[in-house]
C-alpha positions in Angstrom: -6.7 34.8 -46.5 -4.5 31.8 -47.2 -1.8 33.0 -44.8 -4.5 33.5 -42.1 -5.7 29.9 -42.5 -2.1 28.6 -42.4 -1.4 30.6 -39.2 -4.5 29.2 -37.5 -3.6 25.6 -38.5 0.0 26.2 -37.2 -1.2 27.4 -33.9 -3.6 24.5 -33.6 -0.8 22.0 -34.5 1.6 23.6 -31.9 -1.1 23.4 -29.2 -1.8 19.7 -29.9 1.9 18.9 -29.9 2.5 20.8 -26.6 -0.4 18.9 -24.9 1.2 15.6 -25.8 4.6 16.9 -24.6 3.3 17.2 -21.0 4.5 14.6 -18.5 2.1 11.7 -18.0 1.2 13.1 -14.5 2.0 16.5 -13.1 0.9 18.3 -9.9 -1.3 21.4 -10.2 -2.2 22.0 -6.6 -2.4 20.4 -3.1 -4.7 21.9 -0.6 -5.2 22.6 2.3 -1.8 22.3 3.8 -1.7 21.4 6.6 -4.9 19.4 6.6 -7.2 18.2 9.3 -10.0 16.4 7.5 -9.5 16.1 3.8 -6.7 16.9 1.4 -7.2 17.5 -2.3 -4.5 16.8 -4.9 -5.1 18.3 -8.3 -3.0 17.0 -11.2 -2.8 16.9 -15.0 -3.1 13.6 -16.8 -1.7 13.5 -20.3 -4.3 13.1 -23.2 -4.6 9.6 -24.4 -3.9 7.9 -21.1 -6.6 5.9 -19.3 -7.8 6.4 -15.7 -5.9 3.4 -14.4 -4.2 5.3 -11.6 -3.3 3.7 -8.3 -2.8 5.6 -5.1 -0.5 4.7 -2.1 0.2 6.6 1.0 3.4 6.2 3.1 4.4 7.6 6.4 7.9 9.1 6.9 9.2 5.7 8.0 8.3 4.2 4.6 5.4 2.1 5.9 2.4 2.0 3.6 -0.7 3.4 5.4 -3.1 3.4 2.4 -5.6 1.2 4.2 -6.1 4.1 6.7 -7.6 6.5 4.2 -10.6 6.8 2.0 -10.0 8.4 -1.3 -11.9 9.2 -4.5 -10.8 10.3 -8.0 -12.7 13.0 -9.9 -12.3 14.8 -13.2 -12.3 18.6 -13.0 -12.1 19.3 -16.7 -10.5 17.3 -19.5 -6.9 16.5 -18.5 -7.3 18.1 -15.1 -8.1 15.6 -12.4 -8.2 15.5 -8.6 -8.0 13.0 -5.8 -9.6 13.7 -2.5 -8.0 12.0 0.6 -9.9 11.5 3.8 -7.6 10.1 6.6 -9.1 7.6 9.0 -7.4 7.5 12.4 -4.0 8.6 11.1 -1.7 10.4 13.5 -0.5 14.0 12.8 2.5 14.1 10.6 4.0 14.2 7.1 2.9 11.6 4.6 3.9 10.9 1.0 1.1 10.2 -1.5 2.2 8.4 -4.6 0.0 8.4 -7.7 1.1 5.8 -10.2 0.1 5.3 -13.9 2.0 2.3 -15.4 5.7 3.0 -14.8 5.1 6.8 -14.1 5.0 8.0 -10.5 3.9 11.3 -9.0 4.9 11.9 -5.4 3.2 14.6 -3.3 4.0 15.5 0.3 1.0 16.1 2.6 0.8 17.2 6.2 -2.0 16.2 8.6 -2.7 18.3 11.8 
């Protein structure tokens, strides 16, 4: 019985340590690609971080076009989050979405049709 309890505690400890070993932000999924109306970016956010994430959108020339989109952040479950982008009068093309938490950046390429 004692070995069983030690095994359970060890698995629990390894699980907790591995959750904290994840990057601060990491991409899970981006859909649909290409997009016409909305694009959803799902990502993991490390346990213990706050929701102070900023979003910027750049075109391929490096110009910021964040003001031409509406976006909202949502929590899917626990560490899994998502941001929904709704372009407003953006031309077709490839864009780079940058999610930033403190000094950590996560860049995602999206394509609008």
